DRENDO-1510 file (C-alpha; in Angstrom, 1 decimal, always signed):
<recs>
REC; n; res; u; v; w
REC; 1; MET; +3.6; +8.5; -11.7 .
REC; 2; SER; +4.5; +5.4; -13.8 .
REC; 3; HIS; +2.0; +2.9; -14.9 .
REC; 4; SER; +3.1; +0.1; -12.8 .
REC; 5; THR; +2.7; +2.2; -9.7 .
REC; 6; LEU; -0.8; +3.4; -10.8 .
REC; 7; PHE; -1.5; -0.3; -11.2 .
REC; 8; VAL; -0.6; -1.2; -7.7 .
REC; 9; ARG; -2.4; +1.7; -6.3 .
REC; 10; ILE; -5.6; +0.8; -8.0 .
REC; 11; LYS; -5.0; -2.8; -7.0 .
REC; 12; TRP; -4.8; -1.9; -3.4 .
REC; 13; ILE; -7.7; +0.3; -3.4 .
REC; 14; MET; -9.8; -2.5; -4.7 .
REC; 15; VAL; -8.4; -4.8; -1.9 .
REC; 16; LEU; -9.4; -2.0; +0.7 .
REC; 17; LEU; -13.0; -1.7; -0.7 .
REC; 18; VAL; -13.4; -5.5; -0.5 .
REC; 19; THR; -12.3; -5.4; +3.1 .
REC; 20; MET; -14.6; -2.6; +3.9 .
REC; 21; VAL; -17.3; -4.5; +2.5 .
REC; 22; LEU; -16.5; -7.6; +4.4 .
REC; 23; ASP; -16.0; -5.6; +7.6 .
REC; 24; ILE; -19.9; -4.9; +7.6 .
REC; 25; SER; -20.2; -8.4; +8.6 .
REC; 26; PRO; -20.3; -9.3; +12.4 .
REC; 27; VAL; -16.5; -10.3; +12.4 .
REC; 28; PRO; -14.2; -7.2; +12.3 .
REC; 29; VAL; -12.1; -8.2; +9.3 .
REC; 30; ILE; -9.9; -5.1; +9.1 .
REC; 31; GLY; -9.0; -4.9; +12.7 .
REC; 32; LEU; -7.8; -8.7; +12.5 .
REC; 33; ILE; -5.7; -7.9; +9.4 .
REC; 34; LEU; -4.3; -5.0; +11.0 .
REC; 35; LEU; -3.5; -6.7; +14.1 .
REC; 36; TYR; -1.7; -9.6; +12.1 .
REC; 37; ILE; +0.3; -6.9; +10.2 .
REC; 38; LEU; +1.4; -5.3; +13.5 .
REC; 39; LEU; +2.3; -8.7; +15.1 .
REC; 40; PHE; +4.0; -10.3; +12.3 .
REC; 41; ARG; +5.2; -7.8; +10.1 .
REC; 42; PRO; +4.7; -9.9; +6.9 .
REC; 43; LEU; +7.1; -9.4; +3.9 .
REC; 44; TRP; +4.3; -8.8; +1.6 .
REC; 45; PHE; +3.2; -5.8; +3.3 .
REC; 46; LYS; +6.6; -4.1; +3.2 .
REC; 47; ASN; +6.9; -5.1; -0.5 .
REC; 48; ALA; +3.3; -3.4; -1.2 .
REC; 49; VAL; +4.4; -0.2; +0.7 .
REC; 50; LEU; +7.5; +0.0; -1.2 .
REC; 51; GLU; +5.6; -0.6; -4.7 .
REC; 52; ILE; +3.0; +2.0; -3.8 .
REC; 53; TYR; +5.9; +4.7; -3.0 .
REC; 54; ASP; +8.2; +3.7; -5.6 .
REC; 55; ARG; +10.2; +6.7; -6.6 .
REC; 56; SER; +11.9; +5.3; -10.0 .
REC; 57; GLY; +9.0; +7.0; -12.1 .
REC; 58; ARG; +9.0; +10.3; -10.6 .
REC; 59; ASP; +11.0; +13.2; -11.7 .
REC; 60; ASN; +12.8; +15.4; -9.1 .
REC; 61; ARG; +11.7; +18.9; -9.7 .
REC; 62; ASN; +12.7; +20.8; -6.6 .
REC; 63; GLY; +16.2; +19.1; -5.9 .
REC; 64; ALA; +15.2; +18.3; -2.4 .
REC; 65; ASP; +16.5; +14.6; -2.6 .
REC; 66; ASP; +19.8; +15.4; -4.3 .
REC; 67; PHE; +22.9; +14.7; -1.9 .
REC; 68; GLU; +25.5; +15.4; -4.6 .
</recs>
């Protein structure tokens, strides 16, 4: 796992922890954020998923992804 991927994962874990703390309040924050993501499919969410699952830093050990 590359350092940038690790940094992105740590950043998103921190964001999720903050939203979990905010969700204790009477307003369901996580539910509203998920509803927004499902309805509007923002580009920042797609970019975050692509950054988290970036395959550029991984080595291919079993050859399962080789199409050559």
